[in-house]
N, C-alpha and C positions, 0 to 999 in steps of 0.2 A: 592113680597116685603117682606123683613125680618122684624122681630119684636124684639125690645130690651127692657129690663126692667132695670131701674137704681134706686138704693136707694139713698136717700139724694141728690136729683138732683138739688136743686135750688141755691146752693152756691158752691163756690170753685171749686174743681176738678169735682164734680158731674155735676155742671152747664156746665163747659167747655166740658165735655165728652158728655153730652146730645146735646149740640149745634153741636159738631163734627159729631155725628151720624145722627142728623137731616140733615145736609149738605150732608151726605153720602146717604141719602134717606131711612133710616130705620124708620118704625113706632116706636113710643116711649110710654112706660108706665113709669111714674115717680111718685115719692112720696116725701112728706116733711111734716113737722108738721104744717107749717104755710099756711093756706088756701089762704090768699091774695097773698103771694109770689108765691104759686103754680099756681094760676090762671094767674097772670101777666106773669110768665115764659111760661106758655102754649101758651098765645097769642104771645109772642116773638118768640117761636119756630115755630108757625104756619106761622108767617110772613117770617121767614127764609126759610121755605119750605112748601108752601101751599098744596103740593101734599101728605104729610104724615098724618097719623092718630096719634093723641096724646091722651093717656089715663092718667088722673091724679087722684090721691086719697090721701087724707090727712091720714097720718099714722105715728105713733111713732114706729119705727122699733125695739125699745127695748122691745116691747110687742109682744110675739109670735103670738097671734091671729091676731094682726093687720098686721104682716108680711104675714101670710097666706091669710088674706082677700085681701091684696094688690096683691098678686100673682094670686089669683083666679079672681079678677077684671080685671087685665091686660090680662089674657088669654081669659076672656069673651069678652072684648072689642076689642082685636086685633087678637085673634087666637093663634096658637102655638108660643111660645116664642123661639127665636133662639139665642139671645145674652143676657147674664146676667152680669151686672156690680154691684158687691158688693162694694159700695163706702161709705156708711154711717159709721161714726165712731166719737168717741169723744176722746179728749186728756185731761187727768187730771194730772197736773204736781206735783205729790207728790211721795216720796219714800214709799215703801210698809209699813215700820214701822210707817209712819205718815199718812197712809190712814185712812179715817173715816169708819164707819161701813157699808156704802152703796157703797163704791168705787168698791169693787170686783164685786158685782152683776151688778152695772151700766155699768162697762166696758165690762164684759163678755156678757151682754145682748145686747150691742150696737155694739161692735167690732167683735164678733164672732157668736153669735146666728143667726142673720139674714142670713148670708152666709150659715150656716148649714141648716137652714130651707128651704131656696130657693133651695138649692141643692137637698134636699130630695123631694121637691115639683116638681121640673122640671127634675131632673136627669134621671129618667127612660124614660121620654118622649123624651129627647134628644137622648138617646140610641136608642129608637124605630125609630127616624127620621134619625139616623146615621149621624147627623151633629149638629153643634152648637158651641158656644164659650163662656166660662165663664172667666171673668176678676175679680180678687180679688185685691182690692187696699190695699196693705199691707203697709209697712213703712221700712225705714232704721233701725228702732227699731226692726223689725222682724229678723234682722241679728246681729245687735250690740245693746245690751240693753242700754237704757238711765236710768242712776241711779236715776235721779230726776223725772223720770216717770216710776216707777217700774212696776206697774200692767198694765199700758198701754203697755209696752214692752212685758209683758207676753201674753197679748191678741193678739198682733200682731205676736208674735212667733207662737201662736196657729193658727192664720189665715193662715200663711204661711205653717204650717203643714197640715192644712185642704186642702189647695190648692194642695199640693203634693199628698195627698191621692185621691182627685178628679181626678187629671191628670192620676194617675195610674189606677183608676177604669174605666175611660172613654176612654183612648187612643185607646183601641182595637176596639172601635166603631166609630172612626173618629171624636170624640167630643174633641175640643181643650180647654185647661185650661192654663191661663196665670196669673202669679203673677206680680203685678206692685209694684215696691219697690222704691218709691221716697224718696229722702232726704228732706231737708228743702224747703218746698213749700209755696208760699205766699197765704195763705188762712185765713179764719176768726180765726183760732187758734192763729194767731199773732196779733189779734186786741188789741189795747191798748199798744202795744210794739213799740218803735221807731226803725224802721228797714230801711235798704238800699235795696230797691226792686231789684236793679241791682245784688245783691248777692244771690238772691233766684231763685229757679225753679219756673216757672209760671204754673198755672193750664193748660194753653193751650199747654204747653210742654207735659204734661201727656196725654192730649187728643189726640194730634197728634201721639204720640207713640202708643197709643192703636189702633187708626185707621190704622196705618201702619201695625201693627200685624194682625189686622182683615182682611186686604186686601190680605194677603198671599194666595198662592194656597192651595187647600184642603189638600195636603200632608205635609204641613209645619206648625209647631207650635212653637211659641216663648214661651219658658217655663218661663222665667223671664225677666222683663224689669227693669233694675236698672238705675236710674237717680240720679246723685249727683250734687250739686251746683258746678259751675266751680271754685269758690273761697274756696271750702271746706264747710263742714257741719257747720251750725250755732247752 
């Protein structure tokens, strides 16, 4: 049985991806900052598939040591990790010239650092195993900058760049790397905004796309998954 680790797994895309992998029969290691949400979600996942193991750990992935502790705990509880989903991220809607003094560090620490650290923690182990799959949840802002979210766009550009380096470093060993590039997706980032849900990508769309890429034969890798709202970007 394969083992997957997912950051920021209790809400939005992370939640949908965790449910999809649970249905696929993978053991799961998940983290979030809220212990109650994490425990409730663990129970829900266990009901979805009683046959899988679920490892949970409270972690703030913007803190390097907590990322490393989560990775070590996942490996200890489940064994070798085969699938990594770098999902955790935050969106701060300000132009760079209007950022406060903490914006740069906060966005870099949440949107880029965890993916980098998990890659360094697990990368050589995936190479030794000659298998595995890393999914990096990027953003349409990784390709087309959002002026009103300047530093967010920079960090997502950086994550897509990291994704490309990962793929080149790992491809000769049969380890797959996929960038997921969604447009406007109905997650908690839109809380408090009046929206028409029919015009958004749903988290389940992202999850099903990832599962389809994961199911491909060992010789096939989807380099990028780009999903845009049918009615255009919001």
